[in-house]
C-alpha positions as CSV (number, residue, x, y, z in Angstrom):
1,M,-97.3,-75.5,66.0
2,A,-97.9,-71.8,66.5
3,L,-101.2,-70.5,68.1
4,T,-102.8,-67.9,66.0
5,P,-106.3,-66.4,66.1
6,R,-108.6,-67.2,63.2
7,L,-112.3,-67.0,62.2
8,E,-114.4,-70.1,61.4
9,I,-118.0,-70.6,60.4
10,R,-119.7,-73.8,61.7
11,Q,-123.3,-75.0,61.1
12,T,-124.8,-77.0,64.0
13,Q,-128.3,-78.0,65.1
14,S,-129.5,-77.7,68.7
15,L,-132.7,-77.6,70.6
16,S,-133.4,-74.4,72.5
17,L,-136.3,-73.8,74.8
18,T,-137.9,-70.5,73.8
19,P,-140.2,-68.7,76.3
20,Q,-143.2,-69.8,74.4
21,L,-142.2,-73.4,74.4
22,M,-141.5,-73.3,78.1
23,Q,-144.9,-71.8,78.6
24,S,-146.5,-74.7,76.7
25,I,-144.6,-77.2,78.8
26,K,-145.7,-75.4,82.0
27,L,-149.4,-75.4,81.0
28,L,-149.3,-79.2,80.4
29,Q,-148.7,-80.0,84.1
30,L,-151.0,-77.5,85.6
31,S,-154.3,-78.6,87.1
32,H,-157.5,-77.0,85.9
33,L,-157.5,-74.7,89.0
34,D,-153.9,-73.6,88.5
35,L,-154.6,-73.2,84.8
36,N,-157.5,-70.9,85.4
37,R,-155.5,-68.8,87.8
38,F,-152.7,-68.5,85.2
39,V,-155.3,-67.4,82.5
40,E,-156.7,-64.8,84.9
41,E,-153.3,-63.3,85.3
42,E,-152.8,-63.3,81.5
43,L,-156.2,-61.6,81.0
44,L,-155.1,-58.8,83.4
45,A,-151.7,-58.4,81.8
46,N,-152.7,-58.7,78.1
47,P,-155.3,-56.1,76.9
48,L,-155.9,-58.1,73.7
49,L,-157.2,-61.2,75.6
50,E,-160.8,-61.5,76.7
51,R,-163.1,-64.2,77.9
52,A,-165.2,-65.9,75.3
53,D,-168.9,-64.8,75.6
54,P,-171.0,-67.9,76.6
55,A,-174.0,-66.3,75.0
56,A,-172.3,-66.6,71.6
57,G,-173.2,-70.2,71.5
58,T,-171.1,-73.0,70.1
59,G,-168.5,-72.9,67.4
60,E,-164.8,-72.2,66.9
61,T,-163.3,-69.0,65.8
62,E,-160.0,-68.3,64.2
63,E,-158.7,-66.5,67.2
64,G,-160.1,-68.5,70.0
65,V,-160.3,-72.0,71.5
66,P,-163.4,-74.2,70.8
67,L,-166.5,-72.9,72.6
68,P,-168.5,-75.7,74.1
69,P,-172.3,-75.5,74.3
70,E,-173.7,-73.9,77.4
71,N,-176.5,-75.4,79.4
72,S,-179.6,-73.5,78.5
73,G,-182.5,-73.3,80.9
74,D,-184.6,-70.8,82.7
75,V,-182.8,-70.0,86.0
76,T,-184.5,-67.6,88.2
77,S,-182.4,-64.8,89.6
78,E,-184.5,-64.1,92.6
79,A,-182.0,-65.9,94.8
80,V,-179.4,-63.2,94.1
81,D,-181.6,-60.2,93.2
82,P,-181.5,-57.6,96.0
83,D,-185.1,-56.5,95.2
84,H,-186.3,-60.0,96.0
85,M,-184.1,-60.8,99.0
86,R,-185.5,-60.1,102.5
87,S,-182.9,-58.2,104.5
88,A,-181.8,-59.1,108.1
89,I,-183.6,-56.0,109.4
90,D,-186.9,-57.0,107.8
91,I,-186.7,-60.5,109.3
92,A,-185.8,-59.2,112.7
93,G,-188.7,-56.7,112.5
94,E,-191.2,-59.5,111.9
95,L,-189.9,-61.4,114.8
96,D,-189.9,-58.3,117.1
97,T,-186.2,-58.8,118.1
98,D,-182.8,-57.3,117.4
99,V,-180.8,-58.3,114.3
100,A,-177.9,-59.4,116.5
101,N,-180.0,-62.1,118.1
102,I,-180.8,-63.7,114.7
103,Y,-177.6,-62.9,112.7
104,P,-174.8,-62.4,115.2
105,E,-172.2,-62.6,112.4
106,Q,-173.9,-59.5,110.8
107,V,-173.1,-57.1,113.6
108,G,-170.9,-54.3,112.3
109,Q,-171.8,-55.0,108.7
110,D,-174.1,-53.0,106.4
111,S,-177.3,-54.9,105.9
112,L,-178.8,-55.5,102.5
113,S,-181.5,-52.8,103.1
114,Q,-178.9,-50.2,103.9
115,S,-177.4,-50.7,100.5
116,R,-180.6,-49.6,98.7
117,G,-182.1,-46.3,97.9
118,E,-185.4,-45.1,99.3
119,T,-187.3,-46.7,96.5
120,G,-185.7,-50.1,97.2
121,S,-183.5,-50.1,94.1
122,P,-179.7,-50.6,94.4
123,L,-177.7,-47.5,94.7
124,L,-175.4,-48.6,91.9
125,A,-177.9,-48.4,89.1
126,G,-177.1,-50.3,85.9
127,R,-175.0,-53.0,87.6
128,S,-176.3,-56.5,87.1
129,E,-174.6,-57.9,90.2
130,G,-176.9,-59.0,92.9
131,A,-176.3,-59.0,96.7
132,D,-173.2,-60.4,98.1
133,I,-174.5,-63.7,99.4
134,E,-171.2,-64.5,101.1
135,Q,-171.8,-61.8,103.7
136,Y,-174.7,-63.8,105.0
137,V,-172.6,-66.9,105.5
138,A,-171.5,-67.5,109.1
139,E,-167.7,-67.2,109.5
140,Q,-165.8,-70.5,110.1
141,V,-164.6,-70.4,113.7
142,S,-161.0,-71.5,114.1
143,L,-159.7,-73.5,117.0
144,A,-157.6,-70.6,118.2
145,G,-160.5,-68.1,118.0
146,H,-162.8,-70.6,119.9
147,L,-160.2,-70.9,122.7
148,H,-159.4,-67.2,122.9
149,E,-163.1,-66.7,123.6
150,Q,-162.9,-69.1,126.5
151,A,-159.6,-67.9,127.9
152,G,-161.2,-64.9,129.6
153,L,-163.6,-67.1,131.5
154,L,-161.0,-69.7,132.6
155,V,-158.3,-67.4,133.9
156,D,-158.5,-64.6,136.5
157,N,-155.9,-61.8,135.7
158,E,-154.0,-60.2,132.8
159,G,-150.8,-62.2,133.6
160,D,-152.6,-65.5,133.4
161,L,-154.4,-64.4,130.3
162,L,-151.1,-63.5,128.5
163,V,-149.8,-67.0,129.3
164,A,-153.1,-68.6,128.1
165,R,-152.8,-66.8,124.8
166,N,-149.3,-68.0,124.3
167,L,-150.4,-71.6,125.0
168,I,-153.1,-71.2,122.4
169,D,-150.6,-69.9,119.9
170,N,-148.5,-73.0,120.4
171,L,-151.2,-75.5,119.6
172,D,-151.0,-77.5,116.4
173,E,-154.0,-78.3,114.1
174,A,-154.9,-81.4,116.2
175,G,-155.1,-79.4,119.4
176,Y,-151.8,-80.7,121.0
177,L,-149.4,-78.4,122.8
178,R,-146.1,-78.5,120.9
179,I,-143.9,-76.6,123.4
180,D,-142.7,-77.7,126.8
181,T,-143.5,-75.6,129.9
182,E,-139.9,-75.0,130.6
183,T,-139.3,-73.3,127.3
184,L,-142.4,-71.2,127.6
185,A,-141.6,-70.2,131.1
186,R,-138.1,-69.0,130.0
187,Q,-139.6,-67.1,127.0
188,M,-142.2,-65.3,129.2
189,G,-140.0,-64.6,132.1
190,T,-142.0,-66.6,134.7
191,D,-141.7,-69.9,136.5
192,I,-142.8,-73.4,135.5
193,P,-145.5,-73.7,138.3
194,H,-147.2,-70.6,136.9
195,I,-147.3,-72.1,133.4
196,E,-148.5,-75.4,134.7
197,A,-151.3,-73.8,136.7
198,V,-152.6,-71.8,133.7
199,L,-152.3,-74.9,131.5
200,A,-154.4,-76.9,134.0
201,R,-157.1,-74.3,133.7
202,M,-157.0,-74.1,129.9
203,Q,-157.2,-77.9,129.7
204,K,-160.8,-77.5,130.9
205,A,-161.7,-75.7,127.7
206,E,-163.9,-77.1,124.9
207,P,-163.4,-79.3,123.0
208,A,-162.2,-81.7,125.7
209,G,-158.7,-83.0,125.1
210,V,-157.0,-79.8,123.8
211,F,-153.7,-78.6,125.3
212,A,-152.6,-82.2,125.8
213,R,-149.0,-82.9,125.3
214,D,-149.3,-86.5,124.2
215,L,-152.0,-89.1,123.3
216,K,-152.3,-90.5,126.8
217,E,-153.0,-87.0,128.3
218,C,-155.5,-86.2,125.5
219,L,-157.5,-89.3,126.2
220,A,-157.3,-88.8,130.0
221,L,-158.7,-85.3,129.6
222,Q,-161.7,-86.5,127.6
223,L,-162.3,-89.4,130.0
224,R,-162.1,-87.1,133.0
225,E,-164.7,-84.9,131.3
226,K,-167.0,-88.0,131.1
227,N,-166.2,-89.0,134.7
228,R,-164.7,-92.3,133.4
229,L,-161.1,-91.8,134.5
230,D,-160.9,-94.3,137.4
231,P,-157.6,-95.9,138.6
232,M,-158.0,-99.0,136.4
233,M,-158.5,-96.7,133.3
234,E,-155.4,-94.8,134.3
235,Q,-153.4,-98.1,134.3
236,L,-154.8,-98.9,130.9
237,L,-153.7,-95.5,129.5
238,E,-150.2,-96.3,130.8
239,R,-150.2,-99.4,128.5
240,L,-151.6,-98.1,125.2
241,D,-148.8,-100.0,123.4
242,L,-150.5,-103.3,124.5
243,V,-153.8,-101.9,123.2
244,A,-152.3,-101.1,119.8
245,A,-150.8,-104.6,119.7
246,H,-154.1,-106.1,120.7
247,D,-152.3,-108.1,123.4
248,L,-155.4,-108.2,125.5
249,D,-154.5,-111.3,127.6
250,R,-151.4,-109.6,128.9
251,L,-153.3,-106.3,129.4
252,K,-155.9,-108.0,131.5
253,R,-153.2,-109.6,133.7
254,E,-151.3,-106.3,134.2
255,I,-154.3,-104.1,135.2
256,G,-156.2,-106.8,136.9
257,A,-159.4,-106.4,134.8
258,S,-162.0,-109.0,133.7
259,T,-162.9,-109.6,130.1
260,E,-166.1,-107.6,130.5
261,D,-164.4,-104.7,132.3
262,L,-161.7,-104.5,129.6
263,A,-164.2,-104.6,126.8
264,G,-166.1,-101.7,128.4
265,M,-163.0,-99.6,128.8
266,L,-161.9,-100.2,125.3
267,E,-165.3,-99.2,124.0
268,D,-165.0,-96.0,126.0
269,I,-161.6,-95.3,124.4
270,R,-162.9,-95.9,120.9
271,Q,-165.5,-93.2,121.4
272,L,-162.8,-90.6,122.1
273,D,-161.3,-88.2,119.6
274,P,-157.5,-88.5,119.4
275,R,-157.4,-85.2,117.5
276,P,-159.9,-82.9,119.2
277,G,-158.8,-79.8,117.2
278,R,-159.7,-81.2,113.8
279,A,-163.4,-80.2,114.3
280,Y,-162.2,-76.6,113.9
281,D,-160.1,-77.2,110.8
282,G,-161.0,-74.2,108.7
283,A,-159.4,-75.6,105.5
284,P,-162.2,-75.9,102.9
285,L,-162.7,-79.2,101.2
286,Q,-161.8,-79.1,97.6
287,A,-164.0,-81.4,95.5
288,V,-162.2,-83.3,92.8
289,V,-163.4,-82.2,89.4
290,P,-162.5,-84.6,86.6
291,D,-160.7,-83.4,83.5
292,V,-161.9,-86.3,81.3
293,F,-165.1,-88.2,81.1
294,V,-165.2,-91.9,80.0
295,T,-168.6,-93.3,79.1
296,E,-169.8,-96.4,77.3
297,G,-171.2,-95.7,73.8
298,A,-174.1,-97.4,72.1
299,N,-171.8,-99.8,70.2
300,G,-170.1,-100.9,73.4
301,E,-166.9,-98.9,72.8
302,W,-165.6,-96.4,75.4
303,Q,-166.0,-92.7,74.6
304,V,-163.5,-90.2,75.9
305,E,-164.3,-86.5,76.1
306,L,-162.9,-83.5,77.8
307,N,-164.7,-81.7,80.6
308,T,-165.1,-78.4,78.9
309,D,-166.5,-76.8,82.0
310,V,-163.0,-76.6,83.5
311,L,-161.3,-75.3,80.3
312,P,-160.7,-71.6,80.1
313,R,-162.4,-69.9,77.2
314,V,-160.4,-67.0,75.8
315,L,-160.0,-65.3,72.5
316,V,-158.1,-62.5,70.9
317,D,-160.0,-59.2,70.4
318,R,-158.7,-58.4,66.9
319,A,-161.1,-55.5,66.4
320,Y,-159.6,-53.8,69.4
321,Y,-156.1,-54.5,68.2
322,A,-156.9,-52.9,64.8
323,T,-158.4,-49.8,66.6
324,V,-155.5,-49.2,69.0
325,T,-152.8,-50.0,66.4
326,G,-154.1,-47.2,64.2
327,Q,-153.9,-44.8,67.2
328,A,-150.4,-45.9,68.2
329,R,-148.2,-42.8,68.6
330,D,-144.7,-44.3,68.4
331,K,-142.7,-47.4,67.6
332,K,-142.6,-48.4,71.3
333,E,-146.4,-48.6,71.5
334,K,-146.6,-50.6,68.3
335,T,-144.0,-53.0,69.5
336,F,-146.0,-53.5,72.7
337,L,-149.2,-54.3,70.8
338,V,-147.4,-56.7,68.5
339,D,-145.9,-58.5,71.5
340,C,-149.3,-58.7,73.1
341,L,-150.9,-60.1,69.9
342,Q,-148.2,-62.8,69.6
343,S,-148.5,-63.7,73.3
344,A,-152.2,-64.0,73.0
345,N,-152.1,-66.1,69.9
346,W,-149.5,-68.4,71.5
347,L,-151.5,-68.7,74.7
348,I,-154.6,-69.8,72.8
349,K,-152.6,-72.2,70.7
350,S,-151.0,-73.6,73.8
351,L,-154.4,-74.1,75.5
352,D,-155.7,-75.9,72.5
353,Q,-152.6,-78.1,72.2
354,R,-152.9,-78.9,75.9
355,A,-156.5,-80.0,75.6
356,Q,-155.7,-82.2,72.5
357,T,-152.7,-83.8,74.3
358,I,-154.8,-84.6,77.4
359,L,-157.4,-86.1,75.2
360,K,-154.9,-88.2,73.3
361,V,-153.2,-89.5,76.4
362,A,-156.5,-90.3,78.1
363,T,-157.8,-92.1,75.0
364,E,-154.7,-94.3,75.0
365,I,-155.0,-95.1,78.7
366,V,-158.6,-96.1,78.2
367,K,-157.6,-98.3,75.3
368,M,-154.9,-100.1,77.4
369,Q,-157.1,-100.4,80.5
370,D,-160.2,-101.7,78.8
371,G,-160.2,-104.8,81.2
372,F,-160.3,-102.5,84.2
373,L,-163.3,-100.5,82.9
374,T,-165.1,-103.7,82.0
375,H,-164.3,-106.1,84.9
376,G,-162.8,-104.0,87.7
377,V,-159.5,-103.6,89.5
378,S,-158.6,-107.3,89.3
379,H,-158.1,-106.8,85.5
380,L,-155.9,-103.7,85.8
381,R,-153.0,-104.1,83.4
382,P,-149.4,-103.1,84.3
383,M,-148.7,-99.9,82.3
384,T,-145.7,-97.5,82.2
385,L,-145.3,-94.0,80.9
386,K,-143.2,-95.5,78.1
387,N,-146.0,-97.7,76.9
388,V,-148.3,-94.7,76.4
389,A,-145.6,-92.5,75.1
390,D,-144.6,-95.0,72.4
391,A,-148.2,-95.6,71.4
392,I,-149.0,-91.9,70.8
393,Q,-145.4,-91.0,69.7
394,M,-144.6,-88.6,72.4
395,H,-141.9,-88.3,75.0
396,E,-142.3,-89.9,78.4
397,S,-141.8,-86.5,80.1
398,T,-144.8,-85.1,78.1
399,V,-147.0,-88.0,79.2
400,S,-145.8,-87.5,82.8
401,R,-146.7,-83.8,82.7
402,V,-150.1,-84.5,81.1
403,T,-151.1,-87.1,83.7
404,A,-150.0,-84.9,86.7
405,N,-152.9,-83.5,88.7
406,K,-155.5,-84.7,86.2
407,Y,-158.5,-86.9,87.0
408,M,-160.6,-89.2,84.9
409,A,-164.3,-89.9,85.7
410,T,-165.5,-93.4,84.8
411,H,-168.5,-95.5,85.8
412,R,-166.2,-97.1,88.5
413,G,-165.3,-93.8,90.1
414,V,-163.0,-90.8,89.7
415,F,-159.3,-91.8,89.4
416,E,-156.2,-89.8,89.1
417,M,-154.6,-90.6,85.8
418,K,-151.4,-91.6,87.6
419,Y,-153.5,-94.4,89.2
420,F,-153.5,-96.4,86.0
421,F,-149.6,-96.5,85.8
422,T,-148.5,-99.5,87.9
423,S,-145.5,-101.7,87.9
424,A,-145.6,-105.3,86.6
425,L,-145.2,-108.5,88.6
426,S,-144.1,-111.5,86.6
427,S,-146.3,-114.5,86.1
428,S,-145.1,-117.9,87.4
429,D,-146.9,-119.8,84.7
430,G,-145.7,-117.8,81.7
431,G,-149.0,-115.9,81.4
432,E,-149.6,-112.1,81.3
433,D,-147.9,-110.0,84.0
434,A,-150.0,-108.7,86.8
435,S,-150.4,-105.1,87.9
436,A,-149.3,-104.1,91.4
437,Q,-152.8,-102.7,92.1
438,T,-154.3,-106.0,91.2
439,V,-152.0,-107.8,93.6
440,K,-152.9,-105.3,96.4
441,H,-156.6,-106.0,95.6
442,L,-156.1,-109.7,95.8
443,I,-154.2,-109.4,99.1
444,A,-157.0,-107.4,100.6
445,R,-159.6,-109.9,99.5
446,L,-157.7,-112.8,101.0
447,I,-157.3,-111.1,104.3
448,E,-161.0,-110.1,104.4
449,K,-162.0,-113.8,104.2
450,E,-159.8,-114.7,107.2
451,T,-161.2,-116.2,110.4
452,A,-159.6,-116.6,113.8
453,Q,-158.5,-120.1,112.8
454,T,-157.3,-119.3,109.2
455,I,-155.1,-116.2,109.6
456,L,-152.7,-116.0,106.7
457,S,-149.0,-115.2,107.1
458,D,-147.2,-113.2,104.4
459,D,-145.5,-116.3,103.2
460,K,-148.9,-118.1,102.9
461,I,-150.4,-115.2,101.0
462,A,-147.5,-115.3,98.5
463,E,-148.0,-119.0,98.1
464,I,-151.7,-118.7,97.4
465,L,-151.1,-115.9,94.8
466,D,-148.6,-118.2,93.1
467,R,-150.8,-121.3,93.2
468,T,-154.2,-119.9,92.4
469,H,-153.5,-116.7,90.3
470,G,-150.1,-117.6,88.8
471,I,-148.5,-114.4,90.3
472,E,-145.0,-114.8,91.4
473,V,-144.4,-112.4,94.4
474,A,-141.9,-112.5,97.2
475,R,-142.9,-112.4,100.9
476,R,-141.3,-109.0,101.5
477,T,-143.4,-107.6,98.6
478,V,-146.6,-108.9,100.2
479,A,-145.5,-107.3,103.4
480,K,-144.9,-104.0,101.7
481,Y,-148.3,-104.0,99.9
482,R,-150.0,-105.1,103.1
483,E,-148.5,-102.2,105.1
484,G,-149.4,-99.8,102.3
485,L,-153.0,-100.9,102.7
486,N,-152.8,-100.2,106.5
487,I,-153.4,-103.9,107.3
488,P,-151.6,-105.1,110.5
489,S,-149.4,-108.2,110.6
490,S,-150.8,-111.7,111.0
491,V,-150.0,-111.8,114.7
492,I,-152.1,-108.7,115.4
493,R,-154.9,-109.9,113.1
494,R,-155.0,-113.2,115.0
495,R,-155.4,-111.3,118.3
496,Q,-158.1,-109.1,116.7
497,K,-160.1,-112.0,115.5
498,R,-159.7,-114.0,118.7
499,N,-160.7,-111.1,121.0
500,A,-163.4,-109.9,118.5
501,I,-161.9,-106.3,118.6
502,P,-163.1,-104.3,115.6
503,T,-160.2,-103.2,113.3
504,G,-161.6,-99.7,112.8
């Protein structure tokens, strides 16, 4: 059969991901913080987008997303009004002292009074912004900055100071030195005794325990600072593995300590900080803001509503579009405006669709986990992405994206939506399957009730769960859940109870 070129027409169906569809999928999995950052970028890039005016009240426009009601109330602006704020110079004048003595962090910065005119009004007339309150907040001191201030007092010459600065730069967030002296000596072109000598001086810095190379040295530095590092304590630090295993009988024999002496030394160790550098962790704490609120209604049913405070409020400025379209000079400008209009409309549609999808998924989760909301974690049902996806007629990947980085606030606390999706453990009596979270809760409760004479092994816990709760679970599964709860083995728990050593 001869090969000859020919033309054919075929009609096929296929699913293609357009840029707009990819954007909608991306918005689904963003947290509210990432979503607001994304919207801010779109507001800068698209001249037809603008933030909804909160003063416009409630309602829904053709161009924008629903506008939730704003909290109305008389809020005084004196806290941020420059005319009502007392400057650092005024306060220092009343106390007859220098500004640097009261606000050392303000040295080198323009004070509030220097930003006003002679009449006391702001130089930038017509602006409604008040003073920058952030300039009056003390700067968060980092561990490195704190140690650099002390380095000049602990070493004598420029060469030692250079070594000290390199030691500081090689500390981790916990305050441990993560480079060996041999490597540092080779990098700086000096000898190991020189590095060791500077390190010994820097280990006297505050907080006590920094520049340690392991846990034993960190604890020793803090004990030396408290004058508690005697020979018996040094022997105990050499046997921290026995302390971790709570093998106190062997520990007493090896260091030759009495029960009272050992209890006192262990109490001293518990008061130490194994990570001294964490006090200077400058990372700000991010509060978890829920995306969905679940409350109990008057008729006893659960009500699910979105947290509108975290939803971006944007709309399309069609009046501006009509104005600039009439002034467009060429086809290129008109095409640009049309693209901006389509992009803005699609963004608002995507935001609205995202909010509706989150609400739909959250409502189905609440419906399936009614027992958890009513009775607690012991009634948490096993639930998978497929269960929710089939109920709301969506794909599992969509449900997975919606529940990622989203939080639900209930009267039992704030939970990540992923928390409610747990695997199922079969029932031994033919009843309803149990959730993995429920089994973990039951294991923790059984262990909490233990005494020194009734320590439960993993096999015994599995037997109790089968006999009293009808949950069929293997010993290795109990061990896995127990380790996930940071609960030690039965051997260590028996030693803890027998020696009355607190688990914390």
